[in-house]
N, C-alpha and C positions, 0 to 999 in steps of 0.2 A: 639707645639708638646710636648707631655708628655715624659719626659726622663725615661729611664729604671732604676730600682733600682741598686744601687752600688753593685758590687760583694761582697760576704762575705769574709773577710780575712781568710786565711787558718790557722788552729791551731790544728794540728793533735794530740798534746799531752795535750790538755786542760783537766782539771779535769772533765768537763761536757761533754766530747766527747762521742758520742754514741758508739765509739769503745770499751768502757768499759761495755756496756750493754750486759747482758748475754742472751743466746738464750731462746726463748719461754717466755720471761718475762711477756708479756701481757696476754697470754692465761693461764699461771700458776697463775697469780694474780686472773683472773676471775674464774678459776677452784677452787681455794681455797676459794674464796668468796662464791661461790655456795655451795661447800662442807661443809662450816662452819654451814649451817643450817641442816645438816644431823646428826641425833643422832648417837653416837658411837655404834658399835655392842656390843651385850651382850656376855657373856662368852660362852653361848650355840651357838650363831651364829658364833663366832670365831672358836669354836671347829669343827663345820661342814663346815667351809670354806666359809661362806657367805661373798661376797665382801663388803668392807666398803664404796665403791664408790656409791654415790647417782646417780640416773638416770639422773638428770639434769646436774650433773657435768661430766658425762661420755664423752660427745662430747668434752668438753674443755680438759679433761684429755688425750683423744686420740690425740687431736690436738697438745697438748704439747709434747707428746711422738714423734709424727712425726717430729716436728720442732727440737727437741733435736737430733734425729737420723740424719736428714739432716745436722744440724750444725756439728755433729761429723764427718760426711763424708767430709764436706767442709774443715776441718782442714788439709786434705791431699793435698790441693792446694799448700801449702808451701809459701816460700818467693816470693815477687812480686805480690801477691794477697792480697786484703783487703776484709774482710767480716764483715758486720754490721748485727746485729740481732734485731728483734722485734723493728723496727724503727717506732716511732710514726709519723703520717703524717696527716696534715690538722687540722681542728678545732674540729673534732669529736673524736671518740674512735678508729678509724682505725689505723692499723699498717701494715708494710711490714714485712713478715716473715724473709726474708734475702735480703740484697743488696750486690752484689758481684762486685768488681772493680778490674780489672787486665789487663794484656796485651791484652786480647781478647775483652775488652770493659767493659760496665756497664750492669749488669743484675739484674732484680728483680726476686726472687724465691718465688713462692707461694707453700707451702707444703700442700699436701692433703693426709691425712693418711686414707687409705681405707683398713684396716686390714682384710684379709681373704675374700675380695670382688673381683668381676670380673669387670675390667675396659675396656671399649671399646672406642677407640679414632678415631674420624672421622675429616674431614676437618672443619666442622662447629660446632661440639658438642662433648662432652664427656659424655658417659653413665656409670653409676655405678650400677651394678646389674640390668641393663635394664632401670634405671631411668635417665632422663635428668638432667644435672647440668648446672650451670652458670660459671663453672671453666674458660672456655676460655674467656668469656666476662670480667670477673673480673680481670683476669691476664693481659689482654690487657689494661684495664683501669688503673690498678696500674702502668704499665710501662709508659703509656702516662703521667700520673700525675707526676711520678718521673722525667721523661725527662723535663717536663715543670719547675718543681721546681729547679732541678739541673742546668738547663740552665740559669735561673735567678740568682741563687746563685753564679755560676762560672763566668757568664758574656759572655759565648760562648755557641753555641748549643751543647747539649749532647744527643746522641742516647742511648736508653735503650732497651734491649731485654728482653721480658717476658718469664719466664720459669715456668712450672708447674712440680713439683717433686712429683711423685706418690709413696707413701711409704706403704709398707706392703700388697700390693695387691696380691691376690692369683694368678691372671692371668691378664695380660694387652695385649690386642690385638689392634694393630695400623692398621686400615683399610686404612686411608689416613691421612697424616700429615697436621696439620693446617698450613696455610701460614704465620701467624704472631705471633704464640705462639709456643714455644718449649715444648714438653711434653716428659718427660723421667722418667724412674724409678729412685728412689733414689740411687740405686746401680750403675747406669750408669752416674750419674750427673757429677762427677769430671772428668771422662774420656772425656765426651762430651766437657766440658769447656776447658780442656787442648788441645784438638784437633782444637780449633778455631784458625783462622789466627790472627796474631798480628796486632792490630790497634792502640794501645796506647804505647807511650814511658814510661819508668819508671818515668820520671818527670811528665808526664800527669797523670799517675796513682796516684802518691803521691798527686798532686794538687787536683784531684777529690776526693780522699779518705779523705783528710783533711777537705775539705769543706763539704762533705757528712756526716762527723762525727759530725758536729755541729747541734744541735737541731734547730737553727734558720733557717737552710736551708729548713726545712720541715714544718715550720709553727706551730709547737707545741712542747712544752717541755714535757719530760716524767713526769709521776706523781712523786710527792715528796715522797710518801709512799714507803718504800723499799719492794721489792718482796721477799716473804718468800720461797726462793729456798730450804732451809733445810726442811721446812714443806712439800713441794711437794715431796722431797726425802723420807720423812717418810711415806707419803701417798702411794707412789709407792711401797715401801717395804711391806706395809700392804696389798696392792692389790695383789702383787706377792705372798705373803705368803698364802693368802686366795686361790688363784688359785692353788697353789701346794697342799694345803690341800684338795681341791675338787678333784684334780687328784688322790690323795691317796685314798680318799673315793670311787671314781669311780672304781679304780683298785681293791679295796677290794670287792666291790659288784660284779664285774665281776668274780673275783677268787672264791668268795663264790658260785655264780651260777654254775660255772664250777664244783666245788667240789661236790655241791649238786646233780648236774646232773649225775656226775660219780658215786656217792654213790647210787643213785636211779636206776642206769642202770640194776643191777641184778634183781630188783623187776619188772621193766618194761619188761625186757627180759623174765622172767618167765611168766608174765601175757600174753605177746604176744604169747609165745609158747603154753600156755594153750588154747588160743583162736584159734590158727591155727591147733591144734591137732584134728584129726577127732574123 
């Protein structure tokens, strides 16, 4: 009979611990890689508020914003909870947006940033602006994969609950809640976690968190190349600045139209009076 692999020793403070990995690291790296091929805006484009963000980089950019927002909210969980971000998993390029370990158990969180879109949740599927997605299937697969890896790493069975955090949606309608995947708005995530019953002792939380923080538990080390978080911050500032400038131009055009219409009102009034006078 083949023996099971030995459990990974716990080392929560190791220098290579994933606890030191910043949120959205993987998507930020990909966003900047794709964005690096986009020519910088000209002075005229900057003046008129043209976004510096390339079309192919936009999905990665929005994904990063969603993960950063969910990570910010998870900070409110406080002591007794451990949150890992952008956890590399397996031999490919996949990662887990967030892994949360606390009194209520172990959770994988898949962030979906659907800014300004309408989300419909049913028992078997999630629709975004009427289009089917694979969100439920992917989230369930991530949780199962995580449970298998952590069970081997810890040496005992580990249950993992998959969560989909919907960020930025204009409206989310829950027709029927899925049986195996939790779907919540990012604004409700922390409250939902805090209301779960206690299933782990502080010692169990620490043990799981320390093992989960080691790249060896997940089968892949993070890339050696550092992620340029400062570069992403600069890109974000540039995108926001362009958006504000477009807003100013849009307001200016609206005001100009109103003023022009008001100025022309006497002329149109006189013309209309002339036409209606017998």
